[in-house]
C-alpha positions as CSV (number, residue, x, y, z in Angstrom):
1,X,0.0,0.1,0.2
2,X,3.0,2.2,0.9
3,X,4.4,1.7,-2.6
4,X,1.3,2.9,-4.3
5,X,0.5,6.0,-2.4
6,X,4.3,7.0,-2.8
7,X,4.2,6.3,-6.8
8,X,1.2,7.7,-7.1
9,X,1.9,11.1,-5.2
10,X,5.1,11.4,-7.5
11,X,2.6,12.2,-10.4
12,X,0.1,13.9,-8.5
13,X,2.4,16.8,-6.6
14,X,3.6,18.0,-9.9
15,X,0.2,18.0,-11.5
16,X,-1.6,19.6,-8.9
17,X,1.4,22.2,-8.7
18,X,0.8,22.9,-12.5
19,X,-3.0,23.6,-11.8
20,X,-1.7,25.9,-9.1
21,X,0.4,27.8,-11.6
22,X,-2.2,28.1,-14.2
23,X,-4.9,29.4,-11.6
24,X,-1.8,32.1,-10.9
25,X,-1.5,33.2,-14.1
26,X,-5.6,33.4,-14.6
27,X,-5.4,35.5,-11.9
28,X,-3.6,38.2,-14.0
29,X,-6.7,38.9,-15.9
30,X,-8.5,42.2,-14.2
31,X,-11.7,40.4,-14.2
32,X,-10.5,37.6,-12.2
33,X,-7.8,39.3,-9.9
34,X,-9.2,38.8,-6.5
35,X,-11.6,36.3,-7.8
36,X,-12.9,34.5,-4.5
37,X,-12.9,31.2,-6.6
38,X,-9.6,31.1,-7.7
39,X,-8.6,32.3,-4.1
40,X,-10.4,29.2,-2.7
41,X,-9.4,26.8,-5.7
42,X,-5.6,27.7,-5.2
43,X,-5.6,27.4,-1.2
44,X,-7.5,23.6,-1.9
45,X,-4.4,23.2,-4.0
46,X,-2.0,24.1,-1.4
47,X,-3.4,22.1,1.4
48,X,-3.1,19.2,-1.0
49,X,0.3,19.4,-2.3
50,X,1.4,20.0,1.3
51,X,-0.6,16.8,2.5
52,X,0.8,14.8,-0.2
53,X,4.4,15.9,0.2
54,X,4.5,15.4,4.1
55,X,2.5,12.0,3.7
56,X,4.8,11.1,1.4
57,X,7.9,12.0,3.6
58,X,6.7,10.2,6.2
59,X,5.7,6.7,4.9
60,X,9.4,6.8,2.7
61,X,11.4,7.8,6.0
62,X,8.9,5.8,8.5
63,X,9.4,9.1,10.6
64,X,6.1,10.1,11.9
65,X,7.6,13.5,13.2
66,X,7.2,14.6,9.8
67,X,3.5,14.4,10.2
68,X,3.7,16.0,13.8
69,X,5.7,19.0,12.0
70,X,3.0,19.1,8.8
71,X,0.4,20.0,11.3
72,X,2.3,22.6,12.6
73,X,3.2,24.1,8.9
74,X,-0.4,23.6,8.0
75,X,-1.5,26.1,10.9
76,X,1.0,28.6,9.8
77,X,-0.4,28.2,6.2
78,X,-4.4,28.5,7.3
79,X,-3.5,31.7,9.2
80,X,-1.7,33.3,6.3
81,X,-3.8,31.9,3.2
82,X,-7.4,32.4,5.3
83,X,-7.2,34.8,7.9
84,X,-5.4,37.3,6.3
85,X,-8.0,38.3,4.0
86,X,-9.7,38.3,6.6
87,X,-8.1,41.0,8.5
88,X,-7.7,42.8,5.4
89,X,-10.3,42.2,2.8
90,X,-8.6,44.0,0.2
91,X,-5.5,42.2,-0.2
92,X,-4.0,40.9,-3.2
93,X,-4.8,37.4,-3.3
94,X,-2.6,36.5,-6.3
95,X,0.7,37.6,-4.2
96,X,-0.7,36.0,-0.8
97,X,-1.6,32.5,-2.3
98,X,2.0,32.3,-4.1
99,X,4.0,33.5,-1.3
100,X,2.0,30.5,0.9
101,X,2.7,28.3,-2.0
102,X,6.7,29.0,-1.9
103,X,6.7,28.9,1.8
104,X,5.0,25.6,2.2
105,X,7.5,24.1,-0.5
106,X,10.4,25.6,1.4
107,X,9.4,24.1,4.6
108,X,8.7,20.7,3.3
109,X,11.9,20.5,1.4
110,X,14.1,22.0,4.2
111,X,12.6,19.7,6.9
112,X,13.3,16.6,4.5
113,X,17.2,18.0,4.2
114,X,17.5,19.0,7.9
115,X,14.6,18.4,10.5
116,X,16.3,20.9,12.9
117,X,16.9,23.7,10.4
118,X,13.2,23.2,9.4
119,X,12.0,23.9,12.8
120,X,14.4,27.0,12.9
121,X,12.8,28.3,9.8
122,X,9.4,27.6,11.1
123,X,9.6,29.9,14.1
124,X,11.0,32.6,12.0
125,X,8.2,32.4,9.6
126,X,6.0,32.8,12.6
127,X,7.5,35.6,13.7
128,X,8.0,37.1,10.2
129,X,4.2,36.7,9.9
130,X,3.5,38.5,13.0
131,X,5.8,41.4,12.1
132,X,4.5,41.7,8.7
133,X,0.6,41.5,9.4
134,X,1.2,45.1,10.9
135,X,2.7,46.3,7.8
136,X,-0.4,47.3,5.7
137,X,-1.9,49.2,9.0
138,X,1.3,51.2,9.5
139,X,1.8,52.0,6.0
140,X,-2.0,53.4,6.3
141,X,-1.2,55.3,9.5
142,X,2.6,56.9,8.4
143,X,2.3,60.0,6.2
144,X,6.5,61.0,6.3
145,X,8.0,58.2,4.7
146,X,9.1,60.5,1.6
147,X,10.9,62.8,4.0
148,X,13.4,60.0,5.2
149,X,15.5,59.6,1.9
150,X,18.8,60.2,3.6
151,X,17.9,58.3,6.9
152,X,17.5,55.1,5.2
153,X,20.7,55.7,3.2
154,X,22.7,56.6,6.5
155,X,21.1,53.7,8.3
156,X,21.8,51.1,5.4
157,X,25.3,52.1,5.1
158,X,25.9,52.1,9.0
159,X,24.5,48.3,9.2
160,X,26.6,47.1,6.2
161,X,29.5,48.7,8.1
162,X,28.6,47.1,11.6
163,X,28.9,43.4,9.3
164,X,32.1,44.7,7.7
165,X,33.8,45.6,11.0
166,X,32.2,42.9,13.4
167,X,30.7,40.5,11.3
168,X,31.8,36.8,11.2
169,X,33.3,35.3,8.0
170,X,31.2,32.8,6.0
171,X,32.6,31.1,3.2
172,X,35.3,33.7,2.9
173,X,32.5,36.8,3.1
174,X,31.5,38.7,6.0
175,X,27.9,38.1,5.7
176,X,26.3,37.8,9.2
177,X,27.0,38.8,12.8
178,X,25.3,37.1,15.9
179,X,23.5,38.3,19.0
180,X,22.9,36.1,21.8
181,X,23.6,33.1,19.4
182,X,21.1,34.1,16.7
183,X,22.4,35.3,13.6
184,X,21.6,38.1,11.3
185,X,22.2,38.9,7.6
186,X,21.6,42.8,7.6
187,X,22.3,43.1,3.8
188,X,18.9,41.3,3.4
189,X,17.0,43.8,5.9
190,X,19.1,46.6,4.3
191,X,17.5,45.9,0.7
192,X,14.1,47.5,2.0
193,X,15.8,50.8,2.9
194,X,18.0,50.7,0.1
195,X,14.6,50.6,-2.0
196,X,13.2,53.3,0.2
197,X,16.0,55.3,-0.6
198,X,16.1,55.2,-4.0
199,X,12.2,55.6,-4.2
200,X,12.6,58.8,-1.8
201,X,15.4,60.3,-3.9
202,X,14.3,59.9,-7.4
203,X,10.3,60.2,-7.1
204,X,10.1,64.1,-8.0
205,X,13.3,64.8,-8.7
206,X,15.0,63.2,-11.8
207,X,17.7,65.7,-13.2
208,X,21.2,64.7,-13.9
209,X,22.9,65.9,-10.7
210,X,20.3,64.2,-8.1
211,X,20.7,61.1,-10.3
212,X,24.6,60.9,-9.8
213,X,24.2,61.7,-6.2
214,X,21.9,59.2,-5.8
215,X,24.5,56.8,-7.6
216,X,27.0,57.9,-5.2
217,X,25.0,56.7,-2.0
218,X,23.9,53.6,-4.0
219,X,27.8,52.8,-4.8
220,X,28.4,53.2,-1.2
221,X,26.3,50.4,-0.5
222,X,27.8,48.4,-3.0
223,X,31.4,49.0,-2.3
224,X,30.8,48.0,1.6
225,X,29.4,45.0,0.2
226,X,32.3,44.3,-2.0
227,X,34.7,45.1,0.6
228,X,32.7,42.2,2.6
229,X,33.0,39.9,-0.5
230,X,29.1,39.8,-0.5
231,X,29.2,39.8,-4.2
232,X,25.8,38.2,-4.8
233,X,24.4,41.1,-2.4
234,X,26.4,43.8,-4.6
235,X,25.3,42.7,-7.7
236,X,21.6,42.6,-6.3
237,X,21.8,46.4,-5.1
238,X,23.5,47.4,-8.5
239,X,20.8,46.0,-10.6
240,X,18.0,47.6,-8.3
241,X,19.8,51.0,-8.8
242,X,20.1,50.6,-12.3
243,X,16.4,49.7,-12.8
244,X,14.9,52.0,-10.2
245,X,16.6,54.7,-12.0
246,X,15.2,53.8,-15.5
247,X,11.9,53.3,-14.1
248,X,11.9,57.0,-12.7
249,X,13.7,58.6,-15.9
250,X,12.5,56.5,-18.4
251,X,16.0,57.5,-19.8
252,X,17.7,54.4,-22.2
253,X,20.8,56.1,-21.8
254,X,20.9,55.6,-18.1
255,X,20.3,51.9,-18.7
256,X,22.8,51.4,-21.2
257,X,25.4,53.0,-18.9
258,X,24.2,50.9,-16.0
259,X,24.6,47.6,-18.3
260,X,28.3,48.8,-19.1
261,X,29.1,49.5,-15.6
262,X,28.3,46.2,-14.7
263,X,30.1,44.4,-17.2
264,X,33.3,46.6,-16.1
265,X,32.3,45.6,-12.5
266,X,32.2,42.0,-13.2
267,X,35.4,42.1,-14.9
268,X,37.2,44.1,-12.0
269,X,35.9,41.4,-9.6
270,X,37.2,38.7,-11.7
271,X,40.7,40.4,-11.7
272,X,40.4,41.0,-7.8
273,X,38.9,38.0,-6.2
274,X,40.3,34.4,-6.3
275,X,36.8,32.7,-5.5
276,X,35.1,34.5,-8.4
277,X,37.6,33.3,-10.9
278,X,37.0,29.9,-9.7
279,X,33.4,30.5,-10.0
280,X,33.7,31.4,-13.5
281,X,36.2,28.7,-14.4
282,X,33.6,26.1,-12.8
283,X,30.9,27.8,-15.0
284,X,32.5,27.3,-18.2
285,X,33.6,23.9,-18.0
286,X,33.0,22.5,-14.2
287,X,33.6,18.8,-15.6
288,X,37.1,19.4,-15.9
289,X,37.4,20.4,-12.3
290,X,34.7,18.0,-11.0
291,X,36.9,16.9,-7.8
292,X,37.4,20.7,-6.9
293,X,36.3,23.9,-8.1
294,X,33.4,22.4,-10.0
295,X,32.2,19.7,-7.8
296,X,29.2,21.7,-6.4
297,X,28.0,22.8,-10.2
298,X,28.3,19.1,-11.3
299,X,26.3,17.6,-8.4
300,X,23.6,20.2,-9.1
301,X,23.4,19.2,-12.5
302,X,23.6,15.3,-11.6
303,X,20.5,16.0,-9.3
304,X,18.2,17.9,-11.8
305,X,19.1,15.3,-14.4
306,X,18.5,12.6,-12.4
307,X,14.9,13.8,-11.0
308,X,13.9,13.9,-14.7
309,X,10.0,15.1,-15.3
310,X,8.4,13.6,-12.0
311,X,11.2,13.4,-9.5
312,X,12.5,10.3,-7.7
313,X,10.2,11.2,-4.6
314,X,10.8,12.8,-1.4
315,X,13.4,11.4,0.4
316,X,14.2,8.8,-2.4
317,X,17.2,11.2,-4.0
318,X,20.4,12.2,-2.6
319,X,20.4,16.1,-2.3
320,X,22.8,16.2,0.6
321,X,25.7,15.0,-2.0
322,X,25.2,19.0,-3.1
323,X,27.3,21.2,-1.1
324,X,25.4,24.0,0.7
325,X,22.2,22.6,-0.7
326,X,19.6,23.9,1.7
327,X,20.7,27.5,0.7
328,X,22.6,28.0,-2.6
329,X,21.1,24.7,-4.4
330,X,18.0,23.8,-3.2
331,X,16.1,24.7,-6.3
332,X,18.2,21.4,-7.3
333,X,16.9,19.7,-4.4
334,X,13.5,20.2,-5.7
335,X,14.1,19.0,-9.1
336,X,15.8,15.9,-8.0
337,X,13.0,14.8,-6.0
338,X,9.9,16.7,-6.6
339,X,10.5,16.7,-10.4
340,X,11.3,19.1,-13.3
341,X,8.0,20.1,-13.9
342,X,7.6,20.9,-10.6
343,X,10.9,23.2,-10.8
344,X,9.2,24.7,-13.5
345,X,6.1,25.5,-12.0
346,X,8.4,27.0,-9.2
347,X,10.2,29.3,-11.4
348,X,6.5,30.3,-13.2
349,X,5.3,31.0,-9.6
350,X,7.9,33.5,-8.9
351,X,7.5,35.0,-12.5
352,X,3.8,35.3,-11.7
353,X,4.8,37.4,-8.4
354,X,6.8,39.7,-10.3
355,X,4.3,40.3,-12.9
356,X,1.9,41.0,-9.9
357,X,4.2,43.3,-8.2
358,X,4.5,45.1,-11.8
359,X,0.7,45.5,-12.2
360,X,0.5,46.8,-9.2
361,X,3.2,49.5,-9.7
362,X,1.8,50.3,-13.0
363,X,-1.8,51.3,-11.6
364,X,0.0,53.9,-8.7
365,X,-0.1,57.5,-9.6
366,X,2.1,58.5,-6.6
367,X,5.7,58.0,-7.9
368,X,7.4,57.3,-4.4
369,X,5.0,54.3,-3.8
370,X,5.3,53.0,-7.4
371,X,8.9,53.2,-7.4
372,X,8.9,51.1,-4.1
373,X,6.6,48.3,-5.3
374,X,8.8,48.3,-9.0
375,X,12.0,48.5,-7.2
376,X,11.0,45.1,-4.8
377,X,10.0,43.6,-7.9
378,X,13.3,43.9,-9.6
379,X,15.3,43.2,-6.4
380,X,13.1,40.1,-5.9
381,X,13.4,38.6,-9.5
382,X,16.9,39.3,-9.9
383,X,17.8,37.5,-6.7
384,X,15.8,34.5,-7.9
385,X,17.3,34.7,-11.6
386,X,21.0,34.8,-9.7
387,X,19.9,31.4,-7.4
388,X,18.3,29.4,-10.0
389,X,20.8,30.8,-13.0
390,X,23.8,29.6,-10.9
391,X,22.4,26.1,-9.9
392,X,21.5,25.3,-13.2
393,X,24.9,26.7,-14.8
394,X,23.2,29.2,-16.7
395,X,25.4,32.0,-15.1
396,X,28.4,31.7,-12.5
397,X,27.6,30.9,-8.7
398,X,26.7,33.9,-6.7
399,X,25.8,32.2,-3.5
400,X,22.4,33.8,-3.0
401,X,19.7,32.1,-1.4
402,X,16.0,31.3,-3.3
403,X,13.5,33.6,-1.5
404,X,10.8,31.8,0.3
405,X,12.1,28.3,-0.4
406,X,16.1,28.1,0.9
407,X,17.2,28.0,4.2
408,X,18.0,31.6,5.8
409,X,16.0,33.4,8.3
410,X,17.0,37.0,7.4
411,X,16.0,36.0,3.7
412,X,12.6,34.6,4.7
413,X,11.8,37.6,7.0
414,X,13.0,40.0,4.6
415,X,10.9,38.8,1.5
416,X,7.8,38.3,3.5
417,X,7.9,42.2,4.7
418,X,9.1,43.0,1.2
419,X,5.3,41.6,0.1
420,X,3.7,42.8,2.9
421,X,4.9,46.2,1.9
422,X,3.3,45.8,-1.4
423,X,0.1,44.6,0.0
424,X,-0.1,47.4,2.0
425,X,0.5,49.8,-0.7
426,X,-2.1,47.6,-2.7
427,X,-4.9,48.2,0.1
428,X,-4.2,51.8,-0.2
429,X,-4.6,51.8,-3.9
430,X,-7.9,49.8,-3.4
431,X,-9.1,52.5,-0.7
432,X,-8.0,55.3,-2.7
433,X,-9.5,54.5,-5.9
434,X,-8.6,51.9,-8.9
435,X,-5.9,54.4,-10.3
436,X,-5.0,56.3,-7.1
437,X,-2.7,56.0,-4.2
438,X,-3.6,58.6,-1.6
439,X,-0.5,61.3,-1.5
440,X,1.5,60.7,1.9
């Protein structure tokens, strides 16, 4: 009986995931954007996918702790998917449903890789939701966010500098510091301040002088990250600046200059940092260095290939053969055990989230809030591109996490806060009229 259940679930899980993804695309249409039918259907699919994944884990491993953990995960998803629309009736269901799906997938995959880490991640997810629930309310009350432009920049640079001075070295980079045994990665939280700074600097003044001054301050963020050797985050911050400036000015010269600057920065990083050269060499031909520089990427490709379309089944692959699989290569683990179809759906769900953010931004007249939504969307999708692109050998590895799915408390908390900032702005949009956000 067990074999029948696990074998059938191998096909059922990707199929249900595909249906959920199709529903997400349908929600992009204006008349179906907040359809309660689609929201209820996606919620049912979410709970079905979670049930099958955790039952599969419990049956294969014969460990009932997965079912115990499943109850707690479902309680969180129920609170997020069902209770949030009760608290905020004008919430964007498209972003909420997909956020819950990605978090659910992440909790299941991390628990399969390391149950102890999954419990830690779950606690952080709960705390993140508790904090995030107040964000739409706070955004509806605060009226001085536009006046804090340089405060955002100062606090952000200060936080990054603290890590540069006092941070712990992780894989050759200074990424985190600990308080009473709890590690934080400030660069994740600074993303929020950084987007608010860029929006505040450019929402009403896009003169050349203002763009240059903004570039200097944004460059200070990037330089501190480069000195800390947190090059993945530095690349995300740089891309965020280039595209937010383009969105504010609609000037293709700035975009072209940004692309050239990015190419020059990449060449400089290759010349300055040995680990960057190693990653580029491994990306070009990992098979030559399969026992050294190319080990991680070759193991990632083996995992994706062995999973085929429907996967090997949870706990039936060997994802732990991939170094740092819980953080940097979790997408490869997903493809190995849940299948390439499931992995493609994960990519499509993140794209749906990004398109949903752009759709919200396009409706907003207030340039400050419009640039915030646009900036969050750009940094979110660019981080996904770096993570998945590195794992499938599309680009060199950058060592950044996959939002909501990878293990990492700072990442999941920051991403959830970002999503709820957009929810708060969207709710203001609905309350102020379809094409307006109240000035504030």
